[in-house]
C-alpha positions as CSV (number, residue, x, y, z in Angstrom):
1,M,71.0,39.3,94.1
2,K,73.8,39.4,91.7
3,Y,74.7,42.8,90.2
4,D,76.4,42.1,86.8
5,R,78.9,44.7,85.5
6,M,79.6,45.9,82.0
7,L,82.5,43.5,81.2
8,N,82.8,43.6,77.4
9,K,86.0,45.6,76.7
10,Q,85.2,45.5,72.9
11,E,81.9,47.5,73.4
12,T,82.4,50.9,74.8
13,P,79.1,51.8,76.5
14,S,77.3,55.1,75.8
15,D,75.6,57.2,78.4
16,S,72.4,55.8,77.3
17,D,73.7,52.2,77.6
18,I,74.8,52.9,81.1
19,H,71.5,54.5,82.1
20,N,69.6,51.5,80.7
21,Y,71.9,49.1,82.6
22,I,71.5,50.9,85.9
23,G,67.8,50.9,85.4
24,S,65.7,52.0,88.4
25,R,68.6,53.6,90.2
26,V,69.6,55.9,87.3
27,E,68.3,59.0,89.3
28,L,70.8,58.2,92.1
29,W,73.6,57.8,89.4
30,D,72.7,61.1,87.8
31,H,72.4,62.9,91.1
32,I,75.9,61.9,92.3
33,H,77.5,62.8,88.9
34,T,75.8,66.2,89.0
35,Y,77.0,66.7,92.5
36,L,80.6,65.9,91.5
37,K,80.6,68.2,88.5
38,T,79.2,71.0,90.6
39,H,81.4,70.6,93.7
40,Y,84.7,69.2,92.4
41,D,87.3,70.0,89.7
42,F,87.8,66.3,88.8
43,K,87.0,65.2,85.2
44,P,85.0,62.1,84.5
45,E,86.6,59.6,82.2
46,L,85.1,56.4,80.9
47,V,87.8,53.7,81.1
48,F,87.9,49.9,81.2
49,F,89.2,49.0,84.7
50,T,89.8,45.2,84.4
51,K,88.2,42.2,82.9
52,K,86.8,41.3,86.3
53,Y,85.3,44.8,87.1
54,G,84.6,46.2,83.6
55,W,83.8,49.7,82.5
56,T,84.0,52.5,85.0
57,I,83.7,56.3,85.3
58,R,86.9,57.5,86.9
59,Y,87.1,61.0,88.4
60,R,90.6,62.3,88.0
61,R,92.7,65.5,88.1
62,S,96.4,66.0,87.8
63,G,97.1,62.3,88.0
64,K,95.1,61.9,91.2
65,T,91.9,59.9,91.3
66,L,88.9,60.8,93.6
67,C,86.8,57.7,92.9
68,Y,85.5,55.2,90.4
69,F,81.9,54.4,89.6
70,F,81.0,51.0,88.2
71,P,77.6,50.6,86.5
72,E,75.8,47.4,87.4
73,E,72.6,45.9,86.5
74,E,70.0,47.7,88.6
75,A,72.6,49.3,90.8
76,F,76.1,50.8,90.8
77,S,79.2,50.6,93.0
78,I,81.9,53.1,93.9
79,L,85.5,52.4,94.7
80,I,87.1,55.0,96.9
81,V,90.5,54.7,98.5
82,L,90.9,56.5,101.9
83,G,94.3,57.2,103.4
84,K,94.8,57.2,107.1
85,K,93.9,60.9,107.6
86,E,90.8,60.5,105.4
87,A,89.8,57.4,107.4
88,E,90.1,59.5,110.5
89,N,87.9,62.2,109.0
90,L,85.3,59.6,108.3
91,E,85.6,58.1,111.7
92,M,84.7,61.5,113.2
93,M,81.6,61.6,111.1
94,R,80.5,58.0,112.1
95,L,77.0,59.1,113.4
96,E,76.2,60.9,110.1
97,I,77.0,57.9,107.9
98,N,74.5,55.1,107.2
99,D,75.0,51.5,108.4
100,N,75.7,50.2,104.9
101,I,78.8,52.5,104.4
102,M,80.0,52.2,107.9
103,T,79.9,48.4,107.7
104,V,82.0,48.6,104.6
105,F,84.4,51.0,106.3
106,D,84.6,48.8,109.5
107,T,85.3,45.6,107.5
108,T,87.8,47.1,105.1
109,E,91.4,46.8,106.2
110,Q,93.6,49.9,106.3
111,L,96.6,49.0,104.0
112,H,99.8,50.9,103.6
113,D,98.3,52.5,100.5
114,G,94.9,53.2,101.9
115,R,91.5,51.6,102.7
116,W,90.0,50.4,99.4
117,M,86.3,50.7,100.0
118,W,83.8,49.1,97.6
119,V,80.3,50.5,98.2
120,R,77.1,49.5,96.4
121,I,74.7,52.4,96.1
122,L,71.1,51.2,96.3
123,D,69.1,54.0,97.8
124,K,69.0,57.7,98.8
125,S,70.5,57.0,102.3
126,D,73.5,55.4,100.6
127,L,73.8,58.3,98.3
128,D,73.7,60.9,101.1
129,S,76.4,59.0,103.0
130,L,78.4,58.6,99.8
131,I,78.5,62.4,99.5
132,L,79.8,62.6,103.1
133,L,82.4,60.0,102.3
134,L,83.6,61.9,99.3
135,N,83.8,65.1,101.4
136,A,85.9,63.2,104.0
137,K,88.3,62.3,101.2
138,K,88.4,65.7,99.5
139,K,86.8,68.9,100.6
140,P,84.5,70.2,97.9
141,K,85.3,73.5,96.1
142,K,83.3,76.5,97.3
143,T,80.2,77.1,95.3
144,I,78.2,80.4,95.1
């Protein structure tokens, strides 16, 4: 199945446009964004990434990016870059992470600037593992 992205730079999508595009997986989309707003101090920004990847929600703070979310037709993907230390953190959590994300981890080369992981989120198991992946990259702030 092909998961088309929002590639038209001339048309800035609204939240409603993004929700309609993601379709049946919008609850997963909303859940992860609520989690990020609650547990991290990173601000979401709607930006055009490139003509190949299209519109994205980037979570950024003080010039540092936590991750990017790419709305797709009936799905969404995340781009997260793990440094060596962060990759080691994820390696220690291997048994807690689902097969989908661990396959991406295992097949993504560790470059000098990090491991650029592209993960498509299709179900609750992917979402739960994504939260663990985010926590391996950056510990969440303490919540009451």
